[in-house]
Residue, then its C-alpha position, 0 to 999 in steps of 0.5 A: m500499499a505504501d506506493k499508492r498515492d492518496f486518493y484525494e491527492v489523485l483527484g486534486v481535492q482536499k480530504g473531507a471534500s463534498e460529493a460534488e467536489i469529488k465528482s468535479g475533481f474526477r472529471k478534470m483529472a480524467m479529461k486531462y489523462h484520458p487516452d484519447r487526449n494522450p495517445g501512446d502516452k504510457e504515463a498518462e495511461e497509468k494516471f488515468k487508471e489511478v484517477n478511476e480507481a480513486y474515484s471508484v472509492l471516493s464516490d462510494p459512501e461505504k468505501k469512502s468511509r472505510y478509506d477515511q478510517f483505514g486508508h488504502a487497507g480499508v479498500d484492499p480486497n486482500a485485507g478483508f474489507g472488500g475492495a474497489g473491484a478488479g483492478g480498481f475499476g469498479g463502476f465503469d458504466d457510471i464513469f462512461d455516463m459522465f463522459g457522454g458527448m465528450f471526445g467526439g461522442g465517446f460514450g453514448g452522446q445524445t441524439r436528436n430524434g426525440p421530441q424537442k421544444g420550440r424556440d422561445l420568443q420575446k416581444a417588447i410593448k409600450i402601454t399607457f399608465d391608464e392601460a396598466y392601471f385598468g388592464c387592457e388587450k393589445e394586438i401585437s405583430i411578430t415575425k416568427f417560424v410557424k408550422c408549414g401549412t402545406c406539409k403540416g410540419e412534416g417537411t415532406a412533399p404532399g403524398t409522401s412520407k419520411k423514411t427510416c434512415p438506412t445508415c443508422n436504422g432510425q436510431g439517430r446514431v452510429v456505433r463503432m468499436q474502439r480499442t483502448p489499453f483498457g479493452q474494447f469499447q463502443n463509441q457512439t456518434t450522431c448519424p452523419n446522414c440524418g443528423g440524429r433525427g433517425t429519418v430522411i426525406d426523399k422528396p421535401c416539401h416545396e414550400c418549406g424545403g423540408g424544414g417543416k417550418v416557414r417564416k411568417n408575420v402573425k398577429i396575436n392578442v395579448k391580455i394585459p392584466a391590471g396592475v402591471d408595471n415597468d419590465s413586467v413579463i407576461p408569458i403566453r404559452g405555446q406562442g413561440e416557434p414550433g417544436t420538432n419531432g412532435g415536441p411542444n411549441g415554445d413560449l412567447y414572453i411579452v416585456v411591458s414598458v409603462e409610460q409614466p403618468s403626469l399627475f401621479k407617482r407610482k411605487g409598487d402598488n401605491l400611488y403618490l399625489d401632491i396637492p396644494i392647499t391654502f393657509t386658511q384650509a390648513a389652519m381651519g381644516d377643510t374638505i378638499v377634492v382629490p383626483t384619483m384614477t377612478g374619479k374625484v373623491s372628497y377628503d376632510i383634512p383636519a384643522g392645524t394640518q401642517t405642510g408636508s402632511t400625508f394622508n392615506l386613502k386606502g384602496l385607491g392605489v394600483k391592483n396587485v397583479r397576483s393578489g388583486r388587492a389595491g394599494s393606497l393613494l398617499v396624498t401629501v398637502n403643501v401649504e402655498i404661501p402667497t407671493k404677491l400681496n396688495s396693500e389691503q392684503k398685507k394689512a390683513v396679514k399684519k393684523l392676523e400676526e398681531v392677534m396670533t398668540p403662542d397658544c395658537y400653535k399647538k405643536k410644541g417646538s414649532f418654528a413659529q413658537k420658537l421664533k415668538d419665544l426669542f422675542 
């Protein structure tokens, strides 16, 4: 056992490495020393053998536990623990599965004769704020591949059909035997005649050229739900491009852009609105008219309302697309200060100042109260 390297070191990982780290280390080292990449290199051949032996132990929880506790003796069949398999290569099938598609198809690459979903598409549209608030229906135009109407997507000329590929007998792949220092293995590659589909077309459709698809401009109605916001994405299932070999159509994703309103500001499901009021309204209270997305409403502001005060009108915001519950309309009032006064108005303001006492300012610590206290 003394001449064997530590299995963790062989895979280039630390002791206690996770299953994913061990698998990643194995892939890296196996690719590095694989015989296909190092033809005739005896040292690489031995390294590859060593890598596989290390992985066959560390990828098996039971063997890994014995190795961590007893070292190489824990997985030595001659030591009575039960070994890693003849020659240290237990589980070649699992190892080959990991290399599917490598080295030119190597150990059973995928074929293309199974159903494949069509390509997904994306379309951007712009709507008004009113359309986003209430919801709407829009007709969009998009150019995409659709199923050929002449051959119904088969790709064959009318009255004809696809035939089984004579090269691969409908399998979509061809198999050849490959001799390696470790024995004889099967090497599967995509069929060059049918491209992995398993069928060939002798007489292609004149409209689509055998592809089963034609490019066409189509119109689609899109329902925009109430409450959508900028960059909302609306999926329309099955409105992408057609699949192949009986696969489903792709999907169409509508990306929404909403024009900003001139009166309101939106944050999430809430709307924000600034309303000017007079000093008299703020001091004495008043019923003000508040514009909303559904019409005007009356709202009573209390006497002594300070500038910058915000009032919450629940349920007058934007509907949440998922829950259907509407947010709030948050109204902030700002007291407007006159900038142009005639002589009579100035006298009235002066008279008001003379009769105002500190008791009028209920808000402790207000600027006006502090100013009066100074003098």
